TORKOL-4160 file (C-alpha; in steps of 0.2 Angstrom, whole numbers, padded with zeros to 4 digits, m for minus):
444
<pt num="1" X="0293" Y="0273" Z="m0254"/>
<pt num="2" X="0274" Y="0273" Z="m0254"/>
<pt num="3" X="0265" Y="0289" Z="m0255"/>
<pt num="4" X="0253" Y="0292" Z="m0239"/>
<pt num="5" X="0241" Y="0303" Z="m0234"/>
<pt num="6" X="0251" Y="0310" Z="m0220"/>
<pt num="7" X="0266" Y="0321" Z="m0214"/>
<pt num="8" X="0279" Y="0315" Z="m0201"/>
<pt num="9" X="0284" Y="0330" Z="m0189"/>
<pt num="10" X="0294" Y="0327" Z="m0174"/>
<pt num="11" X="0300" Y="0340" Z="m0162"/>
<pt num="12" X="0304" Y="0336" Z="m0144"/>
<pt num="13" X="0295" Y="0344" Z="m0127"/>
<pt num="14" X="0303" Y="0336" Z="m0113"/>
<pt num="15" X="0305" Y="0317" Z="m0117"/>
<pt num="16" X="0287" Y="0319" Z="m0125"/>
<pt num="17" X="0288" Y="0319" Z="m0147"/>
<pt num="18" X="0271" Y="0325" Z="m0155"/>
<pt num="19" X="0269" Y="0315" Z="m0172"/>
<pt num="20" X="0256" Y="0324" Z="m0182"/>
<pt num="21" X="0250" Y="0311" Z="m0197"/>
<pt num="22" X="0235" Y="0305" Z="m0205"/>
<pt num="23" X="0228" Y="0319" Z="m0212"/>
<pt num="24" X="0212" Y="0315" Z="m0222"/>
<pt num="25" X="0196" Y="0302" Z="m0219"/>
<pt num="26" X="0199" Y="0292" Z="m0205"/>
<pt num="27" X="0203" Y="0275" Z="m0210"/>
<pt num="28" X="0208" Y="0258" Z="m0201"/>
<pt num="29" X="0219" Y="0256" Z="m0193"/>
<pt num="30" X="0221" Y="0274" Z="m0185"/>
<pt num="31" X="0240" Y="0273" Z="m0182"/>
<pt num="32" X="0252" Y="0275" Z="m0196"/>
<pt num="33" X="0265" Y="0261" Z="m0204"/>
<pt num="34" X="0278" Y="0256" Z="m0192"/>
<pt num="35" X="0268" Y="0260" Z="m0176"/>
<pt num="36" X="0259" Y="0249" Z="m0165"/>
<pt num="37" X="0245" Y="0253" Z="m0151"/>
<pt num="38" X="0235" Y="0241" Z="m0143"/>
<pt num="39" X="0224" Y="0239" Z="m0130"/>
<pt num="40" X="0215" Y="0256" Z="m0134"/>
<pt num="41" X="0208" Y="0265" Z="m0120"/>
<pt num="42" X="0197" Y="0279" Z="m0126"/>
<pt num="43" X="0194" Y="0295" Z="m0117"/>
<pt num="44" X="0184" Y="0311" Z="m0120"/>
<pt num="45" X="0191" Y="0325" Z="m0109"/>
<pt num="46" X="0185" Y="0344" Z="m0105"/>
<pt num="47" X="0193" Y="0352" Z="m0121"/>
<pt num="48" X="0181" Y="0340" Z="m0131"/>
<pt num="49" X="0196" Y="0329" Z="m0140"/>
<pt num="50" X="0197" Y="0311" Z="m0140"/>
<pt num="51" X="0212" Y="0302" Z="m0133"/>
<pt num="52" X="0217" Y="0284" Z="m0134"/>
<pt num="53" X="0229" Y="0277" Z="m0122"/>
<pt num="54" X="0236" Y="0260" Z="m0125"/>
<pt num="55" X="0252" Y="0251" Z="m0124"/>
<pt num="56" X="0265" Y="0249" Z="m0138"/>
<pt num="57" X="0270" Y="0234" Z="m0148"/>
<pt num="58" X="0287" Y="0234" Z="m0155"/>
<pt num="59" X="0294" Y="0216" Z="m0159"/>
<pt num="60" X="0282" Y="0201" Z="m0165"/>
<pt num="61" X="0293" Y="0191" Z="m0152"/>
<pt num="62" X="0283" Y="0198" Z="m0136"/>
<pt num="63" X="0269" Y="0208" Z="m0128"/>
<pt num="64" X="0271" Y="0228" Z="m0129"/>
<pt num="65" X="0287" Y="0239" Z="m0124"/>
<pt num="66" X="0294" Y="0249" Z="m0112"/>
<pt num="67" X="0285" Y="0266" Z="m0118"/>
<pt num="68" X="0266" Y="0271" Z="m0120"/>
<pt num="69" X="0261" Y="0282" Z="m0134"/>
<pt num="70" X="0244" Y="0293" Z="m0135"/>
<pt num="71" X="0234" Y="0295" Z="m0150"/>
<pt num="72" X="0222" Y="0309" Z="m0152"/>
<pt num="73" X="0210" Y="0319" Z="m0162"/>
<pt num="74" X="0198" Y="0334" Z="m0164"/>
<pt num="75" X="0186" Y="0324" Z="m0177"/>
<pt num="76" X="0192" Y="0307" Z="m0179"/>
<pt num="77" X="0198" Y="0311" Z="m0196"/>
<pt num="78" X="0216" Y="0318" Z="m0191"/>
<pt num="79" X="0226" Y="0308" Z="m0179"/>
<pt num="80" X="0240" Y="0315" Z="m0169"/>
<pt num="81" X="0253" Y="0304" Z="m0158"/>
<pt num="82" X="0261" Y="0310" Z="m0142"/>
<pt num="83" X="0277" Y="0298" Z="m0141"/>
<pt num="84" X="0283" Y="0292" Z="m0124"/>
<pt num="85" X="0273" Y="0299" Z="m0112"/>
<pt num="86" X="0277" Y="0286" Z="m0099"/>
<pt num="87" X="0294" Y="0278" Z="m0099"/>
<pt num="88" X="0299" Y="0261" Z="m0086"/>
<pt num="89" X="0316" Y="0260" Z="m0094"/>
<pt num="90" X="0329" Y="0271" Z="m0102"/>
<pt num="91" X="0328" Y="0290" Z="m0106"/>
<pt num="92" X="0314" Y="0298" Z="m0095"/>
<pt num="93" X="0311" Y="0283" Z="m0085"/>
<pt num="94" X="0298" Y="0289" Z="m0073"/>
<pt num="95" X="0296" Y="0271" Z="m0063"/>
<pt num="96" X="0311" Y="0270" Z="m0055"/>
<pt num="97" X="0307" Y="0254" Z="m0047"/>
<pt num="98" X="0306" Y="0243" Z="m0061"/>
<pt num="99" X="0312" Y="0240" Z="m0078"/>
<pt num="100" X="0297" Y="0230" Z="m0081"/>
<pt num="101" X="0288" Y="0231" Z="m0098"/>
<pt num="102" X="0273" Y="0242" Z="m0098"/>
<pt num="103" X="0257" Y="0232" Z="m0102"/>
<pt num="104" X="0239" Y="0241" Z="m0105"/>
<pt num="105" X="0235" Y="0258" Z="m0097"/>
<pt num="106" X="0221" Y="0269" Z="m0094"/>
<pt num="107" X="0218" Y="0285" Z="m0089"/>
<pt num="108" X="0206" Y="0298" Z="m0079"/>
<pt num="109" X="0205" Y="0314" Z="m0073"/>
<pt num="110" X="0201" Y="0323" Z="m0057"/>
<pt num="111" X="0204" Y="0341" Z="m0051"/>
<pt num="112" X="0217" Y="0347" Z="m0065"/>
<pt num="113" X="0227" Y="0331" Z="m0064"/>
<pt num="114" X="0228" Y="0318" Z="m0076"/>
<pt num="115" X="0231" Y="0299" Z="m0069"/>
<pt num="116" X="0238" Y="0286" Z="m0081"/>
<pt num="117" X="0238" Y="0269" Z="m0073"/>
<pt num="118" X="0249" Y="0256" Z="m0078"/>
<pt num="119" X="0253" Y="0237" Z="m0075"/>
<pt num="120" X="0270" Y="0229" Z="m0078"/>
<pt num="121" X="0276" Y="0212" Z="m0084"/>
<pt num="122" X="0281" Y="0208" Z="m0065"/>
<pt num="123" X="0274" Y="0198" Z="m0051"/>
<pt num="124" X="0278" Y="0212" Z="m0038"/>
<pt num="125" X="0274" Y="0230" Z="m0037"/>
<pt num="126" X="0264" Y="0226" Z="m0054"/>
<pt num="127" X="0250" Y="0239" Z="m0054"/>
<pt num="128" X="0253" Y="0258" Z="m0051"/>
<pt num="129" X="0251" Y="0277" Z="m0059"/>
<pt num="130" X="0259" Y="0293" Z="m0064"/>
<pt num="131" X="0253" Y="0310" Z="m0064"/>
<pt num="132" X="0253" Y="0324" Z="m0076"/>
<pt num="133" X="0245" Y="0342" Z="m0079"/>
<pt num="134" X="0241" Y="0338" Z="m0098"/>
<pt num="135" X="0231" Y="0323" Z="m0105"/>
<pt num="136" X="0246" Y="0320" Z="m0116"/>
<pt num="137" X="0260" Y="0320" Z="m0102"/>
<pt num="138" X="0273" Y="0318" Z="m0099"/>
<pt num="139" X="0266" Y="0308" Z="m0084"/>
<pt num="140" X="0280" Y="0307" Z="m0069"/>
<pt num="141" X="0283" Y="0299" Z="m0053"/>
<pt num="142" X="0277" Y="0281" Z="m0056"/>
<pt num="143" X="0270" Y="0275" Z="m0038"/>
<pt num="144" X="0266" Y="0258" Z="m0034"/>
<pt num="145" X="0247" Y="0256" Z="m0029"/>
<pt num="146" X="0243" Y="0244" Z="m0015"/>
<pt num="147" X="0257" Y="0231" Z="m0019"/>
<pt num="148" X="0249" Y="0217" Z="m0007"/>
<pt num="149" X="0232" Y="0217" Z="m0018"/>
<pt num="150" X="0235" Y="0224" Z="m0036"/>
<pt num="151" X="0245" Y="0210" Z="m0043"/>
<pt num="152" X="0237" Y="0206" Z="m0060"/>
<pt num="153" X="0234" Y="0216" Z="m0076"/>
<pt num="154" X="0225" Y="0228" Z="m0084"/>
<pt num="155" X="0218" Y="0242" Z="m0074"/>
<pt num="156" X="0204" Y="0255" Z="m0080"/>
<pt num="157" X="0195" Y="0269" Z="m0069"/>
<pt num="158" X="0178" Y="0275" Z="m0071"/>
<pt num="159" X="0171" Y="0288" Z="m0063"/>
<pt num="160" X="0152" Y="0289" Z="m0059"/>
<pt num="161" X="0140" Y="0303" Z="m0059"/>
<pt num="162" X="0144" Y="0307" Z="m0039"/>
<pt num="163" X="0162" Y="0308" Z="m0041"/>
<pt num="164" X="0166" Y="0292" Z="m0033"/>
<pt num="165" X="0179" Y="0283" Z="m0044"/>
<pt num="166" X="0181" Y="0265" Z="m0045"/>
<pt num="167" X="0195" Y="0254" Z="m0050"/>
<pt num="168" X="0196" Y="0238" Z="m0062"/>
<pt num="169" X="0208" Y="0226" Z="m0064"/>
<pt num="170" X="0211" Y="0207" Z="m0067"/>
<pt num="171" X="0211" Y="0191" Z="m0078"/>
<pt num="172" X="0196" Y="0178" Z="m0078"/>
<pt num="173" X="0187" Y="0184" Z="m0063"/>
<pt num="174" X="0188" Y="0205" Z="m0063"/>
<pt num="175" X="0189" Y="0214" Z="m0048"/>
<pt num="176" X="0183" Y="0230" Z="m0043"/>
<pt num="177" X="0186" Y="0242" Z="m0026"/>
<pt num="178" X="0184" Y="0261" Z="m0024"/>
<pt num="179" X="0197" Y="0272" Z="m0028"/>
<pt num="180" X="0201" Y="0284" Z="m0012"/>
<pt num="181" X="0200" Y="0303" Z="m0016"/>
<pt num="182" X="0218" Y="0306" Z="m0019"/>
<pt num="183" X="0216" Y="0294" Z="m0035"/>
<pt num="184" X="0233" Y="0285" Z="m0030"/>
<pt num="185" X="0226" Y="0269" Z="m0020"/>
<pt num="186" X="0212" Y="0259" Z="m0019"/>
<pt num="187" X="0200" Y="0256" Z="m0003"/>
<pt num="188" X="0206" Y="0239" Z="0001"/>
<pt num="189" X="0190" Y="0235" Z="0012"/>
<pt num="190" X="0178" Y="0238" Z="m0004"/>
<pt num="191" X="0187" Y="0226" Z="m0015"/>
<pt num="192" X="0173" Y="0214" Z="m0023"/>
<pt num="193" X="0179" Y="0200" Z="m0034"/>
<pt num="194" X="0169" Y="0191" Z="m0048"/>
<pt num="195" X="0162" Y="0208" Z="m0056"/>
<pt num="196" X="0161" Y="0198" Z="m0072"/>
<pt num="197" X="0170" Y="0179" Z="m0075"/>
<pt num="198" X="0174" Y="0169" Z="m0088"/>
<pt num="199" X="0161" Y="0156" Z="m0083"/>
<pt num="200" X="0145" Y="0167" Z="m0082"/>
<pt num="201" X="0152" Y="0180" Z="m0096"/>
<pt num="202" X="0167" Y="0174" Z="m0106"/>
<pt num="203" X="0177" Y="0185" Z="m0097"/>
<pt num="204" X="0198" Y="0186" Z="m0100"/>
<pt num="205" X="0205" Y="0200" Z="m0097"/>
<pt num="206" X="0203" Y="0220" Z="m0101"/>
<pt num="207" X="0190" Y="0226" Z="m0091"/>
<pt num="208" X="0181" Y="0244" Z="m0094"/>
<pt num="209" X="0168" Y="0251" Z="m0086"/>
<pt num="210" X="0156" Y="0265" Z="m0095"/>
<pt num="211" X="0139" Y="0272" Z="m0089"/>
<pt num="212" X="0124" Y="0276" Z="m0103"/>
<pt num="213" X="0108" Y="0282" Z="m0099"/>
<pt num="214" X="0109" Y="0274" Z="m0081"/>
<pt num="215" X="0114" Y="0257" Z="m0087"/>
<pt num="216" X="0131" Y="0252" Z="m0082"/>
<pt num="217" X="0143" Y="0242" Z="m0097"/>
<pt num="218" X="0159" Y="0232" Z="m0093"/>
<pt num="219" X="0167" Y="0229" Z="m0108"/>
<pt num="220" X="0180" Y="0215" Z="m0109"/>
<pt num="221" X="0191" Y="0204" Z="m0121"/>
<pt num="222" X="0177" Y="0189" Z="m0123"/>
<pt num="223" X="0184" Y="0171" Z="m0123"/>
<pt num="224" X="0166" Y="0163" Z="m0130"/>
<pt num="225" X="0173" Y="0162" Z="m0149"/>
<pt num="226" X="0186" Y="0147" Z="m0156"/>
<pt num="227" X="0192" Y="0148" Z="m0138"/>
<pt num="228" X="0203" Y="0162" Z="m0141"/>
<pt num="229" X="0197" Y="0182" Z="m0134"/>
<pt num="230" X="0197" Y="0189" Z="m0150"/>
<pt num="231" X="0180" Y="0198" Z="m0146"/>
<pt num="232" X="0176" Y="0212" Z="m0137"/>
<pt num="233" X="0161" Y="0208" Z="m0126"/>
<pt num="234" X="0149" Y="0215" Z="m0115"/>
<pt num="235" X="0139" Y="0215" Z="m0099"/>
<pt num="236" X="0126" Y="0226" Z="m0091"/>
<pt num="237" X="0119" Y="0231" Z="m0074"/>
<pt num="238" X="0108" Y="0245" Z="m0065"/>
<pt num="239" X="0121" Y="0245" Z="m0052"/>
<pt num="240" X="0140" Y="0249" Z="m0052"/>
<pt num="241" X="0144" Y="0233" Z="m0042"/>
<pt num="242" X="0131" Y="0223" Z="m0051"/>
<pt num="243" X="0126" Y="0209" Z="m0054"/>
<pt num="244" X="0131" Y="0211" Z="m0073"/>
<pt num="245" X="0120" Y="0200" Z="m0085"/>
<pt num="246" X="0129" Y="0195" Z="m0099"/>
<pt num="247" X="0126" Y="0206" Z="m0115"/>
<pt num="248" X="0135" Y="0197" Z="m0132"/>
<pt num="249" X="0149" Y="0203" Z="m0143"/>
<pt num="250" X="0153" Y="0219" Z="m0149"/>
<pt num="251" X="0166" Y="0215" Z="m0161"/>
<pt num="252" X="0178" Y="0199" Z="m0167"/>
<pt num="253" X="0193" Y="0205" Z="m0173"/>
<pt num="254" X="0197" Y="0186" Z="m0179"/>
<pt num="255" X="0204" Y="0185" Z="m0198"/>
<pt num="256" X="0213" Y="0201" Z="m0195"/>
<pt num="257" X="0230" Y="0191" Z="m0194"/>
<pt num="258" X="0233" Y="0171" Z="m0197"/>
<pt num="259" X="0240" Y="0172" Z="m0178"/>
<pt num="260" X="0228" Y="0183" Z="m0170"/>
<pt num="261" X="0225" Y="0179" Z="m0151"/>
<pt num="262" X="0218" Y="0193" Z="m0142"/>
<pt num="263" X="0207" Y="0209" Z="m0142"/>
<pt num="264" X="0205" Y="0222" Z="m0130"/>
<pt num="265" X="0198" Y="0239" Z="m0132"/>
<pt num="266" X="0184" Y="0251" Z="m0125"/>
<pt num="267" X="0168" Y="0260" Z="m0129"/>
<pt num="268" X="0166" Y="0281" Z="m0130"/>
<pt num="269" X="0153" Y="0294" Z="m0136"/>
<pt num="270" X="0161" Y="0307" Z="m0146"/>
<pt num="271" X="0152" Y="0321" Z="m0153"/>
<pt num="272" X="0135" Y="0313" Z="m0150"/>
<pt num="273" X="0139" Y="0296" Z="m0157"/>
<pt num="274" X="0146" Y="0280" Z="m0150"/>
<pt num="275" X="0161" Y="0270" Z="m0155"/>
<pt num="276" X="0171" Y="0256" Z="m0151"/>
<pt num="277" X="0191" Y="0254" Z="m0151"/>
<pt num="278" X="0200" Y="0239" Z="m0153"/>
<pt num="279" X="0215" Y="0233" Z="m0159"/>
<pt num="280" X="0222" Y="0220" Z="m0174"/>
<pt num="281" X="0236" Y="0209" Z="m0175"/>
<pt num="282" X="0249" Y="0211" Z="m0189"/>
<pt num="283" X="0263" Y="0200" Z="m0194"/>
<pt num="284" X="0256" Y="0184" Z="m0192"/>
<pt num="285" X="0261" Y="0186" Z="m0173"/>
<pt num="286" X="0250" Y="0188" Z="m0157"/>
<pt num="287" X="0258" Y="0205" Z="m0156"/>
<pt num="288" X="0261" Y="0220" Z="m0168"/>
<pt num="289" X="0245" Y="0226" Z="m0164"/>
<pt num="290" X="0236" Y="0242" Z="m0172"/>
<pt num="291" X="0222" Y="0251" Z="m0163"/>
<pt num="292" X="0206" Y="0252" Z="m0176"/>
<pt num="293" X="0189" Y="0261" Z="m0172"/>
<pt num="294" X="0171" Y="0255" Z="m0178"/>
<pt num="295" X="0154" Y="0266" Z="m0174"/>
<pt num="296" X="0141" Y="0256" Z="m0164"/>
<pt num="297" X="0122" Y="0257" Z="m0160"/>
<pt num="298" X="0111" Y="0253" Z="m0147"/>
<pt num="299" X="0094" Y="0245" Z="m0147"/>
<pt num="300" X="0081" Y="0251" Z="m0135"/>
<pt num="301" X="0083" Y="0241" Z="m0122"/>
<pt num="302" X="0102" Y="0245" Z="m0121"/>
<pt num="303" X="0110" Y="0231" Z="m0129"/>
<pt num="304" X="0123" Y="0235" Z="m0142"/>
<pt num="305" X="0123" Y="0227" Z="m0160"/>
<pt num="306" X="0137" Y="0219" Z="m0165"/>
<pt num="307" X="0147" Y="0227" Z="m0179"/>
<pt num="308" X="0161" Y="0221" Z="m0192"/>
<pt num="309" X="0178" Y="0225" Z="m0194"/>
<pt num="310" X="0180" Y="0238" Z="m0209"/>
<pt num="311" X="0193" Y="0246" Z="m0217"/>
<pt num="312" X="0183" Y="0264" Z="m0217"/>
<pt num="313" X="0183" Y="0265" Z="m0198"/>
<pt num="314" X="0173" Y="0280" Z="m0193"/>
<pt num="315" X="0174" Y="0288" Z="m0209"/>
<pt num="316" X="0163" Y="0285" Z="m0226"/>
<pt num="317" X="0168" Y="0271" Z="m0239"/>
<pt num="318" X="0186" Y="0271" Z="m0247"/>
<pt num="319" X="0185" Y="0280" Z="m0264"/>
<pt num="320" X="0189" Y="0269" Z="m0278"/>
<pt num="321" X="0200" Y="0282" Z="m0287"/>
<pt num="322" X="0211" Y="0285" Z="m0273"/>
<pt num="323" X="0226" Y="0274" Z="m0268"/>
<pt num="324" X="0221" Y="0262" Z="m0256"/>
<pt num="325" X="0235" Y="0254" Z="m0245"/>
<pt num="326" X="0236" Y="0235" Z="m0244"/>
<pt num="327" X="0237" Y="0237" Z="m0226"/>
<pt num="328" X="0221" Y="0243" Z="m0224"/>
<pt num="329" X="0212" Y="0227" Z="m0228"/>
<pt num="330" X="0200" Y="0221" Z="m0212"/>
<pt num="331" X="0199" Y="0203" Z="m0216"/>
<pt num="332" X="0213" Y="0190" Z="m0222"/>
<pt num="333" X="0212" Y="0172" Z="m0224"/>
<pt num="334" X="0225" Y="0160" Z="m0227"/>
<pt num="335" X="0243" Y="0165" Z="m0225"/>
<pt num="336" X="0242" Y="0182" Z="m0230"/>
<pt num="337" X="0248" Y="0195" Z="m0215"/>
<pt num="338" X="0252" Y="0214" Z="m0214"/>
<pt num="339" X="0271" Y="0216" Z="m0213"/>
<pt num="340" X="0281" Y="0231" Z="m0210"/>
<pt num="341" X="0292" Y="0233" Z="m0226"/>
<pt num="342" X="0300" Y="0248" Z="m0219"/>
<pt num="343" X="0298" Y="0261" Z="m0205"/>
<pt num="344" X="0286" Y="0271" Z="m0215"/>
<pt num="345" X="0277" Y="0257" Z="m0227"/>
<pt num="346" X="0267" Y="0241" Z="m0224"/>
<pt num="347" X="0262" Y="0228" Z="m0236"/>
<pt num="348" X="0253" Y="0213" Z="m0237"/>
<pt num="349" X="0266" Y="0198" Z="m0237"/>
<pt num="350" X="0265" Y="0179" Z="m0236"/>
<pt num="351" X="0253" Y="0176" Z="m0249"/>
<pt num="352" X="0250" Y="0159" Z="m0254"/>
<pt num="353" X="0236" Y="0150" Z="m0266"/>
<pt num="354" X="0217" Y="0153" Z="m0262"/>
<pt num="355" X="0221" Y="0167" Z="m0248"/>
<pt num="356" X="0210" Y="0182" Z="m0247"/>
<pt num="357" X="0210" Y="0200" Z="m0242"/>
<pt num="358" X="0194" Y="0211" Z="m0241"/>
<pt num="359" X="0192" Y="0230" Z="m0239"/>
<pt num="360" X="0176" Y="0237" Z="m0233"/>
<pt num="361" X="0170" Y="0246" Z="m0240"/>
<pt num="362" X="0173" Y="0254" Z="m0257"/>
<pt num="363" X="0163" Y="0269" Z="m0265"/>
<pt num="364" X="0166" Y="0266" Z="m0285"/>
<pt num="365" X="0154" Y="0280" Z="m0288"/>
<pt num="366" X="0146" Y="0281" Z="m0305"/>
<pt num="367" X="0159" Y="0267" Z="m0312"/>
<pt num="368" X="0175" Y="0261" Z="m0315"/>
<pt num="369" X="0184" Y="0251" Z="m0329"/>
<pt num="370" X="0203" Y="0246" Z="m0323"/>
<pt num="371" X="0211" Y="0242" Z="m0307"/>
<pt num="372" X="0231" Y="0248" Z="m0305"/>
<pt num="373" X="0240" Y="0236" Z="m0292"/>
<pt num="374" X="0258" Y="0238" Z="m0286"/>
<pt num="375" X="0266" Y="0221" Z="m0284"/>
<pt num="376" X="0282" Y="0210" Z="m0281"/>
<pt num="377" X="0285" Y="0194" Z="m0287"/>
<pt num="378" X="0293" Y="0182" Z="m0273"/>
<pt num="379" X="0292" Y="0167" Z="m0286"/>
<pt num="380" X="0283" Y="0161" Z="m0301"/>
<pt num="381" X="0270" Y="0175" Z="m0299"/>
<pt num="382" X="0252" Y="0171" Z="m0301"/>
<pt num="383" X="0234" Y="0179" Z="m0302"/>
<pt num="384" X="0225" Y="0191" Z="m0291"/>
<pt num="385" X="0207" Y="0189" Z="m0295"/>
<pt num="386" X="0196" Y="0205" Z="m0289"/>
<pt num="387" X="0179" Y="0202" Z="m0283"/>
<pt num="388" X="0164" Y="0211" Z="m0274"/>
<pt num="389" X="0152" Y="0209" Z="m0260"/>
<pt num="390" X="0158" Y="0191" Z="m0254"/>
<pt num="391" X="0173" Y="0181" Z="m0253"/>
<pt num="392" X="0164" Y="0169" Z="m0269"/>
<pt num="393" X="0156" Y="0185" Z="m0276"/>
<pt num="394" X="0156" Y="0192" Z="m0292"/>
<pt num="395" X="0173" Y="0192" Z="m0301"/>
<pt num="396" X="0176" Y="0210" Z="m0310"/>
<pt num="397" X="0194" Y="0207" Z="m0316"/>
<pt num="398" X="0212" Y="0200" Z="m0315"/>
<pt num="399" X="0229" Y="0205" Z="m0313"/>
<pt num="400" X="0244" Y="0192" Z="m0319"/>
<pt num="401" X="0257" Y="0196" Z="m0309"/>
<pt num="402" X="0274" Y="0191" Z="m0319"/>
<pt num="403" X="0286" Y="0179" Z="m0312"/>
<pt num="404" X="0304" Y="0184" Z="m0302"/>
<pt num="405" X="0300" Y="0203" Z="m0302"/>
<pt num="406" X="0312" Y="0207" Z="m0288"/>
<pt num="407" X="0307" Y="0225" Z="m0290"/>
<pt num="408" X="0289" Y="0235" Z="m0286"/>
<pt num="409" X="0279" Y="0235" Z="m0302"/>
<pt num="410" X="0261" Y="0245" Z="m0306"/>
<pt num="411" X="0251" Y="0233" Z="m0316"/>
<pt num="412" X="0235" Y="0239" Z="m0325"/>
<pt num="413" X="0221" Y="0227" Z="m0329"/>
<pt num="414" X="0204" Y="0231" Z="m0336"/>
<pt num="415" X="0189" Y="0226" Z="m0326"/>
<pt num="416" X="0171" Y="0223" Z="m0327"/>
<pt num="417" X="0162" Y="0243" Z="m0325"/>
<pt num="418" X="0158" Y="0243" Z="m0307"/>
<pt num="419" X="0146" Y="0256" Z="m0299"/>
<pt num="420" X="0140" Y="0261" Z="m0279"/>
<pt num="421" X="0148" Y="0253" Z="m0264"/>
<pt num="422" X="0155" Y="0237" Z="m0261"/>
<pt num="423" X="0166" Y="0227" Z="m0252"/>
<pt num="424" X="0182" Y="0222" Z="m0262"/>
<pt num="425" X="0191" Y="0205" Z="m0260"/>
<pt num="426" X="0208" Y="0201" Z="m0267"/>
<pt num="427" X="0208" Y="0182" Z="m0272"/>
<pt num="428" X="0226" Y="0175" Z="m0274"/>
<pt num="429" X="0230" Y="0161" Z="m0286"/>
<pt num="430" X="0247" Y="0151" Z="m0290"/>
<pt num="431" X="0258" Y="0138" Z="m0288"/>
<pt num="432" X="0272" Y="0144" Z="m0277"/>
<pt num="433" X="0272" Y="0142" Z="m0257"/>
<pt num="434" X="0273" Y="0161" Z="m0258"/>
<pt num="435" X="0268" Y="0170" Z="m0273"/>
<pt num="436" X="0271" Y="0190" Z="m0271"/>
<pt num="437" X="0268" Y="0205" Z="m0262"/>
<pt num="438" X="0254" Y="0219" Z="m0262"/>
<pt num="439" X="0259" Y="0237" Z="m0258"/>
<pt num="440" X="0243" Y="0246" Z="m0264"/>
<pt num="441" X="0228" Y="0246" Z="m0277"/>
<pt num="442" X="0217" Y="0260" Z="m0286"/>
<pt num="443" X="0204" Y="0260" Z="m0298"/>
<pt num="444" X="0201" Y="0271" Z="m0312"/>
């Protein structure tokens, strides 16, 4: 079993389980092995902590599940999970009128109450809200919202400076309405369709609204590249109702997994800096998605600079002499994918000839001269070429994986002395359909 910089401590409060984990520098993904949280909606409440509300994947065969978890942190370095904060089926079920799967949520706060807005995989009573006195739940008494008009997915709530709350939802053409003061239903007389659209803004789904320096930012899953909504895009307006002008792409999760289909996320300011939260697919599936984050910056005109996916996330570059878990790869080319080997360990698997995996970024300090990889052959073995900076960049060394080794083996090989900060590219070569698996790497 791989040793992680983490601890897993479970204790039960009502039906919510709190799981401390991931002690150390913030790295992507921000969820531990075996847990899959997608569609991250990041919030900073009055206690100064950051909370991430999202859906929970549990099977490569379908999206989401019957439970929500919440991630939270004081510093973006040490993350914890509150599990089962709202459940639609089984123990702790607080949505008595439906056993449908829970899709992407959002959370809002007013007058001492936290409102968790959810949507169901159902054509009836699709959108609803549950409440709690704690941002970590448990959220109770799930209630249908405006069933005659709220029949789509991806709710999001924004409260403006004057205290008015707005409810956003829908696919392809985003809809918005005012929430009534009780926060439990919308004012149907205020519904506006076409806030952003697929035709004008590449809007697919996953709307999310924030405000910065008097400008409204509509964040959403963006359909404009490769005919898949792998991007988080945005549009800007000086009025909450629009018109919204197309802004561009904030991040694209293409090549996080061979079968990646969508993205969904949010932006938030935390301790004076802004971040985009998004997810990455695993298991060569559309699902099994893991929440990640990256710092973002704004230009003088308010536009947002596009950022790349990284392994380091909100933290500094990974330290080359520390163990770098294989699932930290931020780019995968070919058939290679992250899979769950056990409930506490994820690895790179399905590796074929000419596949590649990238780790951005790694700090080699004043220099290293060898590399160790924990690998397991599933055929005739092959070669792992260690490169830097670009997919085709300089090779600094090679690791030869022996054939037919059923067990995990740590292999060491010399590398050219490398200093400073670089992207690390693992390039895989061999003759079999599937070559080997990788658990971790480390430099010395």
